[in-house]
N, C-alpha and C positions, 0 to 999 in steps of 0.2 A: 416638229411641225405643230403649230398653233391651230386645231382643226376649228372651222367657223369663222375663221380670221384669215386676214391676208399677211397677217404678223408686221405691219409697216404703217406708218404715220408719216405725213409730208408736213414738213415746216416750212412755211414762207415768210420770208422778211422782206416786206414790201420797201420799206426804205433804204435796204442795202441791195435789193433786186437778186436774193439769193435763195436756193431751194435746197432743202437737205432731208435726206430720208432718215427715219428713226425706227429702231426696231420697236414692236409693241410688247411690253412687259407681260408674260402670261399671269404673273401674280396679281396685277392690276387689273387684267381682262376680267379674271375671275371674280375679283372683290367688287368690280364696279359694272361689268358686264359690256356696256357701249353705251350709245346715243349720249344723253344728257348726264349719265352715272359717269361715263369714262370722261366726258368732258369737263365736270365739275372737278374731279381729281386732278386732271391735267393742269387746267386754267388756275386752280387755287395755286398751286405749285409754281407756275411760271409767269404769274401776274402780280406786280406790286399793289398792295391794299391802295384804295383811293384813286385808282387809274381814271383818267377822264375817257368816258365812252367813246368820244370821238378822238381822242389821243392816240398816239403811237403805241403805248404801252398796252392798250386794251387789246386782248386776244379774242379773235372770233374764229370758230371752226365748223365744219361739216362733219357729222359722225355718223356711221352707221352702226349696227349691232350685230351679234352672230348669226341671227336667223336671216339678215338681209343678203338678198342674193342666193338664196338657198332653195331647196324644195320644201323647208319647213312652212307650213301653212301661212300664207300671205306674208312672208319677211321681205317686206317692200319699204319700210320706212326708214328715214332719215332724220337727224336732227341739226339745226343750227343752234349754237350757244355761245354765251360771251355776257359781258355785262350789259344790262338794258340801259339805253339811253331814255327811256320812257319811264323807268321806275328807279333807277339806281340800285338795282337788286340784281341778283342772278336772273338771267333771262335765257329762255330757249324756246324754240319753235319747231313743230314736228310736221313732217310733209309724207306723203306717199309718192306715187309715180313710178319712175324707172331710175331717178339719180343715183338712189342709195344702192342699189344693184349693180349700177355700171361703174360706180365709183370703186366698189370692190372688184369687180371684174377689170378694172385698169390697175389693180395692184395694191389699193390703198384701204385700211379702214377709217381713216380719218385725215383731214386736211386743216391745218392750223394756220391762220394768217395773223401777223402782227406787223407794226410799223404802218406807214402811210406811203403810197406811190407818188412818184413825181407827177404822174398825169394818169389818165384813164387805162386801165389793163384789164385783162380777163386771164383766168389761169387755164390752160389746156393741158389734160392729162391723157396722153395715149398709151395705154398697155405698158405703165410704169415709167414712161418718159414724161416729165413735166416740165411745162415752160411759161413763163410770162409774156403775153403778147399785147401789142398796144391795141387798145380799143376806143380809140378816139372816133372811129367812125361809127362806132355804134352808141358813144355817149350821148345822151338826149333821146335816143330812140325808145319806144315804148316796149314792153316784153316781148310782144307778138313779133313785132319787126326785129328786134334783137335775136330772137331764136332763128327766125327766117333768113337772116342775113349769115348767122354762123352756120347753119346748115348747108347753105348755098356755098360756102367758103370750105367747110370741112368735111361735108357729106351728112347723110340721113343716120348714119350708125352711131349717133352721139345723144348723150342727155345734157341738157341744159339748164341751170338754175341761175337766174338773173334779177337785176333790180330794174325798176322803171324810173321815170322823172321823178316820182315821191322820194325813192330812196336817194336818187342823186342830190336831191334838194334838201336832205336830212330831215324829211316829215318824221315825226317820231310814231307814227303809226302806219309806216311803210312797210311793205311786205316783200319776201322773197318768192319769186313765181317760178315754176316749174311745169314744162309741158303746157303751158299757156292757159293753166287754170288750176293747178294744185299749187298750193301755197304754204310756205313756213312764214306765217303771218304775224304771230304775235311777240310782243317784246320790243318790237321797233328794231330789230336787228338789221333790215334791210338800209337802215340809216347808217348804221356802223359800217356796212360794206360802202356805202356811198362816201362817207368821210375818208375811207382808206383808197377810195378811186378804183374799188374792184365793181366792175361792171357784170361780171359773168364767172360761173364755175363751169367747165365745159369737160367732159369725160367721155372716153371712149375706151372699152376694153373687152378682150376675149378671154381673159383668164377665167380659171374654175375655182371657186371657194371651196378649200379642202374640208372634208367631213370626217368625222371619226367612224360612223357608220351610216354610210349612205342607204344601204338597204332598209334599216331599221328607220330612217328619216322618211323614205318614200312609204313604208308600210303605215306608219303614223299619219302620214299626210292623208293616205287613202282611207284610213280608218276614221279620221275627223272628218273628212269631206262626206263620207257616208253618213255622218251623225248630225251635220250641220243642221240646225232648225231655228226655231223662233221667227226672226225677222229677216231672213235671207233672202226669201222668194219676193217679199213687197221690196227689198232694198235693191234687188237687181231691176225691178221696173221703176221704182219711184227715187231710190237714194234716201237721203235722210228727210226729204220732202214729205214722206208719209206720216211724220210727226207732226207736220205744222198746224194743220187745224185743230186737232185734239190738245196739243200743247197750248194752243191761245185759248181754247174754250176752258181749259183746266186752270188756268192761271199761272201756268209754268213760264209762258212768254211774256217778254215786256208789252205793256201798252201804254202810250202815251208818255215816254221817258220814264218809265216804271211807276209814274203817280195816276196812271189810269185803271180802269176795269173793263175786261171785254165785253162783259154783260152790259155794261152801259155806254162805253165809248167806241168798242168794236165789235158790236154784236153779230157782224157776219163776215166770218174770216173764209167762206169758201172760195171767193176769188184767188186766194192764195193757197188753194189745196194741190197737194202734189199731182194730181191728175190733171190738173189744169195746165201745170208746168209740162207735164208727159206728152200733152199734145203737139208741144213744140219740138219733141226729140227727134234729133236726126240719128243718132245711134249711141250705143251703150259704150263706156270706155273703163277700162280695168287697168288697175297698177299691176307692176311685175308679179306674175304667177297668182294673183288674186282670185278665189273661188267666186267671190261675189260679183265685182264690177259695179259699184254703187254709183260711179259718176257717169256724166252723159254730156254730149255736146248737142247743140240745138241748131235747129234750121234757121235760116236768116230772118231777121226782123221785118216785117211789112208794114208795120202800121206807123203811128207816130214815131215810135223808137226804132231807129235803123241799128241793127248790129249784124254783122257778118256772120253766115253759116260757119258752125265751128266753135261758137262761143258756148263757153262752159255753163252748164244748168246751175244757177244758185241751189245752195244747199239750205238746211233748216234755219243755220244761224242767221246766213245772210237775209234770207226772207223775213224773218221776225225782227231783226235789227232794222232792217230797212223799210220794213211793211208795218206790222202792228205797233211797233215802237214809235212810229212816226204818223200812225193813222192813216197809212197809205195802203189802199186795196187793188192799186193798179199794177197787175205782175208785170206787165211789159216794160214799166220804168224800173222796177226791181231787177228785171234781167239786164237792161240797159246799164244801171248803177253797177251791177255784179261785173259787166264786161268792162266798165270803165276802171274798176278797183282792179281787175286782172290786167288790163293793159298798162294801166300808170303804176302798179304794185303798190296798193294800199290794202291794208287789214279790214275786209268787209263788216267785222264785228265793231272795231272802233270807228268805222266811218258810219255805220249807224248809230251808234251811241252818240257820235258830234252831231249828226243831223237832227236827232230828236232833242239833244241839249239846245242847239241853235234855235229850234222850234219854239221851245218853251221860254227861252229868252227873249224871243221875239214877241210872244204872246204877253210876256210879263213888263215889257216896255223896256227891258235892259238894253235892247238893240234895236235900230230901227231901219226902214227900208234905205235910209241913207248910208248907213253903215255897211250894209249888205250889198250895196251897188244896185240898188233898184230891185234885186229878187225879194219877193214877199214870202218869207219863210214861215207860213202858216201851216197848221197842222193838215195833213191829208194832201197838201200841195206837191203832187209828184213832180210835177215840171220845175217847180223850186228846187228840190232835193237833187234832181240830176244835174241842173245848172251848176248850184253849188258845190256838189261833189266834184265837177270838173275844175273849179276854182281851186278846191283843196287840194287836188291832187298836183296842181300846178304852182300852188302858192301865190295866186294870182288875187288881187284885191283882199276882200274878206277871208279868203281862202288861206290866206298866209296867217291870219289871226287864228285859225282853228286847225291847223295842219299838224299840229303837235298834240292834239287829244283834248279831251274835255278838262282835264286839270289845269294845263297850260292855258287854254282858251280862257278859263274862268278867271284865272289870275289877271289876263289881259283885259277882259271886259269889266271886271270890278268885283268886289266882295260879295255882293248880292247874289252874282251868278255861281257862286260855290254850292249853293243848295241843290243846283240843278245838275250838277257835274257828278254824275253816277261811276264810281271808280273806287278800285282798291289800290291804294298807294300809287296812283297815276295810271293803272291799267284799268282800261274800261270794261264793265262786267258783261259777260256773254249772255246768251239769250236763255237763261234757266235761273227761275226765282227760288230763292231759298226758302220761301213760305210754302211753296209748293214741294220741295225737295230739301229736307234740313241738310241732307249731305253737302248741298252746293253751298250753303252758308258755312259750313266747316272747312271745305277745301278752298273756297275764296280767300278765307282768312288764315288758314295755316300753310298752305302750300307756298314753297320759296319763291315760286314766280306767282305773284298774286293775281287773283281774280281768273283761274282756270276751272275748266269743267271736266277736263278729261284725265286728270292726273290723281285722282283719288275717288273711292266710293265706298260707302257702308254697306250699300246693297251689290255685294260682288256677283260678277256674272255667273260663276259657277255654284251650283246648288250645295248648301250646306257650308260653304266656306266661311261665312260670318256668322258668329253666334246672334241668337235671336235676342231682340230687344223691343221695347215699347214703341211702336211706330206712331202712336198718337201724342207722344211728347218727346222732348229733345233728351230725355234720360236713357243714357247708355249709348246715345248715337255718336257722341265724339269718340268714345272707345271702340267702337264697332267701325268707325271710319278709319281709324289709325291702322287697324290691321288690314282693312282692305286696301289702303293707300300704299302700305307697304308692298304688298304684293304686287300691284299695279304699277308702281314705280320700276320693279324689276322687269314686269312683262315690258313695259314701253322702251325699256333700254334693249331688248332684245332685237328689236325692228320688226315685232310683230304688230298687224294691224288691229286695233281695239276692236273694230266692229266684227271682225272675224272671231276673236276671243270671245266675244259676247255671245257667239253661237256655237262655242265649244262647251260641252256638258261638264267636263271635270278639269279641275285646276292642276290635277297630277300630271295632265296631258302637256302640260308646259314644261313641266319638270323632265318630262320623257324626251321632250324633243331637245332641250338643253343637253342633256347626257348623249343622246345620239348624235347630235351636230357637233359637240365638243369633246366628247370622252370623258367628260369630268363626272365625278359620281355625285351629282346635285340632287337634293331634294327640295321638296316644296318648302318646306322649313328653313332651308339654306335660302332659297329665293326671297322668302319674306325678310329674313334678316339682311341679305343684300339690299332689297329694297329700302330697309330702315337705314342702312349705310349710306346708301346713295341721298336719302333725303337730308341726311345729318349733314353730308357733305356739301350740299348746297346751300343749307341753312348757315353752314359755318363761313361760306363765302359772303352771305348776306350780314353776318356777325360782324366779320372784317371789316365790311363797309359802313358799319355804323348803324344798321338797320336790323331790328329784332321784331318778332312777330306782335309784340303791343303797338307797333307803329301801324299795324293793318287795322284799318276800321271801315265801316261799309254803311251806306245811307239808310236812315230809318223807313226808307220806303221798301227795302228788300227783308226788312226784318218785322213787317207788320205793325210798326209804330207809327200812329195808331192802327190797330186792326181794321180790316176791310168792313163794311156794314153789310155787304151784299155779295152774291156771286159764290163759287166753289170753295173760296179760302176766307170766308167771312168767319171773324172770330179768331183766326190763327195768327199767332205770334211766334217770332225765333227767339229763344234765349241764346244768343249767340256767345255771351260768357260762359253759360254751361257747357256748350257744345266744344268750346276752344279749351276750356279747362280741363276737360275729360280726355282730349285729344293731347294735351300737354303731358298729363299724369301718364297716359298711356305710353307715350314716346320717352318718358322719362326724363324731361327737360326740366330745365330751370324756370320756374314759374315768373321770378321778379326780373330775369333777363329775357324772357321769351323766347328762349332758343335752346340749342343742344347743352346739355351738361359736360363738364369735363370727365365725370364718372362714366357717363354714357358713351361718350365718343371713345374713351379709352378700352371700354368693353367691346366696343366694335372694331377694335383696333386701329383706331385712329388718334394715336397717342401724339404723333407729330402735329396733327391739327389741333388737339387740345393745348399743346405746348405753345403754337403759334398765336392762339387765341388768349393765353395767359389763365387757363381754366384748370 
C-alpha cells in the first residue's frame, strides 16, 4: 500500500474518448512528492517537445499531494499543470477549496488530459468510476451557473472545478474556478481546457486516504494547531486583506502600473483597508480541514455595483492590482470586478495588470476613446475599469485586443506600448515589488513559471532555516533564496497550504508529517534535495521548449531604475544580475545556458533527463 496516496492516476484521451487507470509508481512519488513535482516528471516523459499548448499533444492535469485529504495540517491544495499558452514555458496553478481532497476520496491522485474532444465535455469521477459526459448544456455558462447546474444534476456531495466563458474563448489569462471563488488562475491553463473542450472536472468520493501512522499524524496536527501564531487571528478575520494598506504605504504594492508612488499618486489607501471589506462579510469560508479559514463570502451589493450575496471577498492581490495599480479607491467596484473575474473565469492578477496597462496607454495617447468603444480609460475611473473587464472576459470589442494579457496586447497596439506592458516572459507581475523585497526579484526571474510570488523565499517562515545575509543589499540574497526555494517547492507539492506553513514554527514539522503520512524515513535535508530536483525537472521542461532563464527579463520600474526620489523606497535599486547569478551558482546551473547543468541533473538522479537534453 502506498500511504498518503491513492496509488492511481487517471489517463483521459479526449480524442479517442478513452479513460484508463494507471498505478502510481512509489519511487516517482517519493522523488517528486506530488503537485507540480509529480506533474513535471510525468508530463516531461509523455509530451513531445514543442507541443502546441492548444493542440492535442499538450497534456494538462490536476494533481494532488500526499497531505491532500488527510489530517495533516491544511492538506487541501491541488495543482493544475501543463505547458502554458501564455508564456510557452512550464505552467502551473495552485488552488485550495475541497476539490483536491475530493479527488483523492474518489480514488485518484491525479487526472491527466490529452487530445481534443469533438464537443464540450466534463469529466465525472464517482468513487473510482470515471466517465466523460456531454457538456453542451453548460458550455457558455459562467462558473457559478455551471456549478449550480451540475449540483442540481449530480447532488451537493461533489466538488467542481470549471472554466467560464473566458477559458472557452481561449483567453490567455483565463482561470479555472472552484467553489465559486477559489482559483487555479496563473499560466492561462483554463484556456488549455477550453481548447480541449473540457468544461469541468467533477468529483465525488467517500474513500479514505491510507496513512502510515494516523495516530502520529493527528498528534502532530494537534501540536501544530496549538502553536499556530503570527498572522493567524488577523487572517481569520480579514484574510490577506490585512496587508493591503501597509503594503501600499511601504511601496510593496503596485501604484499606477508600477510607475507611480503611493506618497504622491495614491496617498490615502484607507478605502481599500481590510476592515472596510470586512464590513461586507456574510460569513467566513474554510478550505478542507483548514484551521484558519482565511476566505469569506460577502453580503449582496446594494450600491452602484450590484453583486449577489455569496460573492467571494477579493484578496490582497486582487485589491491592489485592480485598486492602487489603477489608482482606484472605490472598493465596491473592486468587489464587482472580482465577482466578474470569478464568474467569467479570469485571473485577477493579470486582469488588474491589463487594466493599468490600458490606462497608461490611454494616457500616453497610444489608444483613444474610439479604440476602446467609447470607454474613457483614465486613471482612477472605476466605472471604466468594470466596463472594460466585462468586455475582456467576453472578448468583445477592445476586450478582444487585451484578453491575452499585456504582452500580446502591446504587440497589437504597437511598439511604443511595450514599455508599459509589465510582465516576465508574458506572465503579468503580481502585487509585490522587488524594490521592497529583493526576494521577489529573484523568484520572478528564476522560477520555472515566471513572475510568481509563492514558490520561493529567502526569508523562510521557519526561524533559523535560512542563513543570515545583508538585508540592506543584494549580496548573499540570491544564494539564500535558492535554499528557501528548494524547501518551498517540496512543501508546495505536499498539498499543504503556504499560509498555514507560515504559522508553523519549525521546518522539521513538515518532515515529521511526511514520515507519519507516508511511512518514508524522510528528513528535512531530503525534502530540500527533493525540492531542488523538482525545480530542475520543471526547468528541464523549459530548456527542451527552447526557453532558458536568460530569456526572463523584468521592467526597470521594478528594479528601481532610476531610483525613486521620495517615499519609503527612495534611493533603493535592485541588482537583478547579482541576485540571479548567485541563485544560478547555488543551484549549480550552467551560466551560459541559464538552466540546469548536466552534472547537477545526474547528481539529482535525473540521468535520463540530462540525456534527453543532450547534457
